[in-house]
SEBADO-500900 format. One record per residue: residue number from 0; chain; x, y, z of N, C-alpha, C in turn. Coordinates in pm, 1 decimal, decimal comma, always signed. Atoms other than C-alpha are relative to their C-alpha. Example, Ala and Ser with C-alpha at 12.3 -4.5 7.8 and 13.67 -1.06 7.14 Angstrom:
BEGIN
{0; 'A'; {+89,0; -119,0; +0,0}; {+1230,0; -450,0; +780,0}; {+90,0; +120,0; +0,0}};
{1; 'A'; {-82,0; -119,0; -6,0}; {+1367,0; -106,0; +714,0}; {-77,0; +109,0; +73,0}};
***
This chain:
BEGIN
{0; 'A'; {-48,9; +97,8; +72,0}; {+45,7; +646,6; +545,8}; {+158,3; -20,0; +64,3}};
{1; 'A'; {-153,9; +28,5; -49,8}; {+404,0; +709,9; +681,8}; {-4,9; -42,1; +140,0}};
{2; 'A'; {-6,9; +63,0; -125,8}; {+297,0; +602,1; +1030,7}; {-40,2; -143,2; +17,1}};
{3; 'A'; {+71,1; +148,9; +6,1}; {+130,3; +283,2; +929,4}; {+111,1; -110,2; +21,0}};
{4; 'A'; {-124,6; +96,6; -15,2}; {+475,9; +90,0; +892,1}; {+47,5; -7,1; +142,9}};
{5; 'A'; {-66,3; +10,2; -131,0}; {+586,1; +186,2; +1229,7}; {-96,6; -52,2; +94,3}};
{6; 'A'; {+112,2; +48,1; -82,8}; {+249,2; +101,0; +1389,0}; {-8,2; -154,9; -12,8}};
{7; 'A'; {-4,5; +126,5; +34,5}; {+253,0; -237,3; +1219,0}; {+135,8; -79,3; +46,1}};
{8; 'A'; {-128,6; +51,8; -17,6}; {+610,0; -293,7; +1312,8}; {+96,6; -46,2; -118,1}};
{9; 'A'; {-99,5; +21,4; +129,0}; {+929,6; -384,9; +1110,6}; {-15,1; -134,5; -55,4}};
{10; 'A'; {+15,7; +143,0; +63,2}; {+806,8; -736,5; +1069,8}; {-89,6; -13,2; -130,5}};
{11; 'A'; {+95,0; -20,8; +110,9}; {+562,4; -613,0; +798,3}; {+70,9; +49,4; -116,7}};
{12; 'A'; {-67,8; -43,4; +107,6}; {+770,0; -596,5; +483,2}; {-86,0; +54,6; -105,9}};
{13; 'A'; {+81,9; -63,0; +92,5}; {+460,7; -516,0; +269,8}; {-24,0; +156,6; +30,0}};
{14; 'A'; {+5,5; -125,3; -13,6}; {+408,1; -197,9; +443,6}; {+136,4; +86,4; -30,3}};
{15; 'A'; {-122,5; -70,2; +32,0}; {+778,2; -97,2; +407,5}; {+10,0; +18,0; -138,7}};
{16; 'A'; {-13,9; -4,0; +145,3}; {+746,8; -171,8; +37,3}; {-86,4; +114,8; -58,5}};
{17; 'A'; {+89,9; -108,8; +42,1}; {+442,6; +47,9; -0,4}; {+41,9; +130,6; +28,9}};
{18; 'A'; {-66,2; -145,1; -37,2}; {+606,7; +332,2; +196,7}; {+90,4; +46,9; -93,0}};
{19; 'A'; {-113,0; -19,6; +80,5}; {+904,1; +309,1; -17,7}; {-34,5; +37,2; -150,2}};
{20; 'A'; {+48,3; -37,5; +122,3}; {+711,0; +304,5; -335,3}; {-62,8; +126,0; +5,2}};
{21; 'A'; {+63,6; -131,6; -8,8}; {+509,7; +597,1; -229,0}; {+106,1; +119,4; +6,8}};
{22; 'A'; {-117,0; -70,0; +9,8}; {+831,1; +776,1; -149,9}; {+65,6; +27,6; -129,4}};
{23; 'A'; {-42,9; -23,0; +123,9}; {+964,6; +710,9; -490,6}; {-91,2; +76,6; -94,3}};
{24; 'A'; {+84,2; -70,4; +68,4}; {+662,8; +821,2; -665,7}; {-18,2; +159,0; +35,1}};
{25; 'A'; {+2,5; -144,5; -57,9}; {+642,3; +1143,1; -448,9}; {+107,8; +67,3; -63,6}};
{26; 'A'; {-122,2; -83,7; +50,9}; {+996,3; +1236,2; -542,5}; {-5,9; +7,4; -144,1}};
{27; 'A'; {+1,3; -25,0; +131,4}; {+953,3; +1148,5; -905,9}; {-95,5; +108,7; -43,9}};
{28; 'A'; {+88,7; -113,3; +20,8}; {+638,6; +1385,6; -930,6}; {+58,2; +121,8; +37,1}};
{29; 'A'; {-41,8; -124,5; -18,6}; {+826,2; +1639,4; -747,1}; {+114,5; +53,2; -94,1}};
{30; 'A'; {-129,7; -25,0; +75,0}; {+1152,2; +1640,6; -949,7}; {-49,8; +28,4; -145,6}};
{31; 'A'; {+42,0; -31,9; +139,8}; {+940,0; +1634,8; -1262,6}; {-65,9; +135,3; +7,7}};
{32; 'A'; {+76,3; -143,9; -8,5}; {+737,3; +1957,2; -1148,6}; {+125,0; +95,2; +1,1}};
{33; 'A'; {-100,3; -85,6; +0,7}; {+1089,0; +2115,1; -1080,2}; {+59,3; +22,4; -146,2}};
{34; 'A'; {-46,3; -4,1; +149,2}; {+1214,2; +2025,8; -1431,4}; {-92,3; +84,3; -71,9}};
{35; 'A'; {+93,7; -63,4; +98,6}; {+901,5; +2140,9; -1596,3}; {+0,9; +162,7; +47,3}};
{36; 'A'; {+16,8; -140,8; -36,5}; {+890,5; +2486,7; -1402,8}; {+135,1; +58,6; -27,9}};
{37; 'A'; {-105,5; -75,9; +15,6}; {+1257,9; +2575,4; -1437,9}; {+92,6; -22,9; -111,5}};
{38; 'A'; {-52,5; +38,2; +116,7}; {+1364,8; +2402,5; -1752,5}; {-108,9; -5,6; -111,4}};
{39; 'A'; {+108,2; +16,1; +116,9}; {+1090,3; +2463,5; -2029,6}; {+62,1; -44,1; -119,0}};
{40; 'A'; {-40,7; +33,6; +143,5}; {+1118,3; +2279,3; -2344,6}; {+25,7; +89,9; -107,6}};
{41; 'A'; {-14,9; -96,8; +88,0}; {+1071,3; +2570,2; -2544,0}; {+129,1; +90,1; -1,2}};
{42; 'A'; {-113,2; -78,7; -27,4}; {+1369,0; +2748,3; -2398,6}; {+141,0; -91,0; +6,2}};
{43; 'A'; {-112,0; +80,5; +12,0}; {+1623,4; +2475,2; -2337,8}; {-29,2; -152,4; -24,2}};
{44; 'A'; {+49,4; +136,4; +30,5}; {+1530,6; +2146,6; -2510,2}; {+96,0; -110,5; +23,3}};
{45; 'A'; {-105,0; +99,7; -13,0}; {+1852,5; +1972,4; -2492,3}; {+21,9; -29,1; +149,9}};
{46; 'A'; {-23,6; -1,3; -134,8}; {+1895,6; +2057,8; -2124,9}; {-119,4; -86,6; +73,7}};
{47; 'A'; {+118,8; +64,7; -56,9}; {+1540,0; +1935,0; -2058,9}; {+0,0; -143,0; -17,0}};
{48; 'A'; {-10,6; +153,0; +25,2}; {+1585,9; +1607,6; -2229,3}; {+123,2; -80,0; +94,2}};
{49; 'A'; {-87,2; +46,3; -65,2}; {+1907,4; +1539,8; -2037,6}; {-62,9; +9,6; +149,2}};
{50; 'A'; {+57,0; -2,4; -120,5}; {+1727,8; +1645,2; -1723,5}; {-84,0; -117,3; +46,2}};
{51; 'A'; {+89,5; +115,5; -2,5}; {+1463,9; +1393,9; -1773,0}; {+53,3; -125,7; -3,1}};
{52; 'A'; {-73,0; +116,7; -2,7}; {+1703,7; +1122,8; -1842,0}; {+66,1; -32,0; +135,5}};
{53; 'A'; {-61,6; -4,1; -126,7}; {+1898,1; +1213,6; -1521,2}; {-115,5; -49,2; +106,1}};
{54; 'A'; {+114,2; +9,9; -108,4}; {+1553,9; +1213,0; -1314,8}; {-31,6; -155,5; -16,9}};
{55; 'A'; {+28,9; +147,0; +10,7}; {+1476,2; +854,9; -1473,2}; {+105,6; -65,8; +53,5}};
{56; 'A'; {-108,7; +74,3; -57,7}; {+1818,7; +730,0; -1393,3}; {+5,5; +0,6; +139,3}};
{57; 'A'; {+6,2; -24,7; -154,7}; {+1787,2; +849,4; -1047,6}; {-100,9; -86,6; +52,9}};
{58; 'A'; {+104,7; +86,9; -48,3}; {+1465,7; +683,8; -999,7}; {+18,7; -142,6; +4,4}};
{59; 'A'; {-37,6; +140,8; +25,5}; {+1596,7; +360,5; -1124,6}; {+100,8; -33,5; +118,8}};
{60; 'A'; {-105,9; +20,1; -75,1}; {+1915,7; +380,4; -906,2}; {-46,2; -12,7; +149,8}};
{61; 'A'; {+47,3; -11,5; -143,3}; {+1732,9; +483,6; -583,8}; {-95,5; -115,0; +49,0}};
{62; 'A'; {+81,4; +113,1; -5,4}; {+1483,9; +224,2; -643,3}; {+51,7; -142,1; +25,1}};
{63; 'A'; {-99,7; +128,3; -21,1}; {+1742,5; -49,6; -683,9}; {+53,7; +13,9; +168,3}};
{64; 'A'; {-61,2; -22,8; -131,0}; {+1906,6; +99,0; -354,3}; {-106,0; -38,3; +94,3}};
{65; 'A'; {+94,8; +26,9; -112,4}; {+1576,3; +72,9; -145,9}; {-22,3; -135,8; -15,8}};
{66; 'A'; {+35,5; +143,4; +8,4}; {+1504,8; -273,9; -281,8}; {+121,4; -76,0; +82,0}};
{67; 'A'; {-94,7; +71,8; -60,1}; {+1850,2; -390,5; -179,0}; {-9,0; +19,7; +156,8}};
{68; 'A'; {+0,4; -37,3; -139,3}; {+1819,7; -216,7; +159,1}; {-124,7; -69,7; +81,8}};
{69; 'A'; {+112,7; +60,6; -50,1}; {+1460,9; -375,9; +209,5}; {+26,1; -152,3; +2,4}};
{70; 'A'; {-8,2; +157,2; -4,0}; {+1565,8; -742,9; +121,8}; {+135,2; -36,7; +51,4}};
{71; 'A'; {-125,2; +20,8; -50,6}; {+1927,7; -744,9; +229,2}; {+47,8; +70,8; +136,1}};
{72; 'A'; {-42,7; -61,4; -116,8}; {+1932,8; -526,8; +541,2}; {-127,1; +17,8; +73,6}};
{73; 'A'; {+103,7; +3,4; -92,6}; {+1678,5; -410,5; +818,0}; {-123,1; +49,1; -62,3}};
{74; 'A'; {+128,3; -50,9; +64,1}; {+1428,7; -228,1; +607,8}; {+1,3; +146,8; +39,2}};
{75; 'A'; {+24,3; -161,3; -11,3}; {+1308,7; +141,5; +600,9}; {-41,2; +26,0; +148,6}};
{76; 'A'; {+47,7; -33,2; -130,4}; {+1109,0; +147,9; +940,4}; {+109,0; -55,7; +96,1}};
{77; 'A'; {-94,8; +34,0; -107,0}; {+1367,4; -57,6; +1142,0}; {+118,8; +100,1; -27,1}};
{78; 'A'; {-112,2; -112,1; +4,1}; {+1648,7; +174,0; +986,5}; {-42,7; +141,5; +55,9}};
{79; 'A'; {+30,3; -132,4; -50,0}; {+1453,1; +487,4; +1100,6}; {-16,0; -11,9; +147,1}};
{80; 'A'; {-3,6; +15,3; -133,7}; {+1397,6; +328,0; +1432,6}; {+130,9; +15,8; +71,1}};
{81; 'A'; {-137,1; +10,9; -53,5}; {+1756,3; +261,3; +1475,3}; {+88,8; +135,5; -9,7}};
{82; 'A'; {-57,0; -139,7; +19,7}; {+1849,9; +626,6; +1364,4}; {-62,9; +88,1; +110,8}};
{83; 'A'; {+80,2; -86,1; -90,7}; {+1578,2; +765,9; +1598,7}; {+65,7; -16,9; +152,6}};
{84; 'A'; {-59,9; +46,9; -136,7}; {+1732,6; +577,6; +1915,2}; {+153,8; +20,9; +13,9}};
{85; 'A'; {-138,1; -24,7; +20,4}; {+2106,4; +654,2; +1795,5}; {+33,9; +105,6; +79,2}};
***
């Protein structure tokens, strides 16, 4: 899935959007697993609640940033291409 937007080219914003969405979901699941493993609710209930709110806030902020980057700038695949050639 990560190679599909590069194969389709940066003129395909749908593939960019799908890749960014999958990255966000993957990160959300990963951070949820970290919080579940290292901050169990039976031991640190207030910290767990704070970490869950921080995770959700980060998801919204990063999603908004990716949306702005996709719509007002070059997009994910073109940005990675430019970094690769820099």
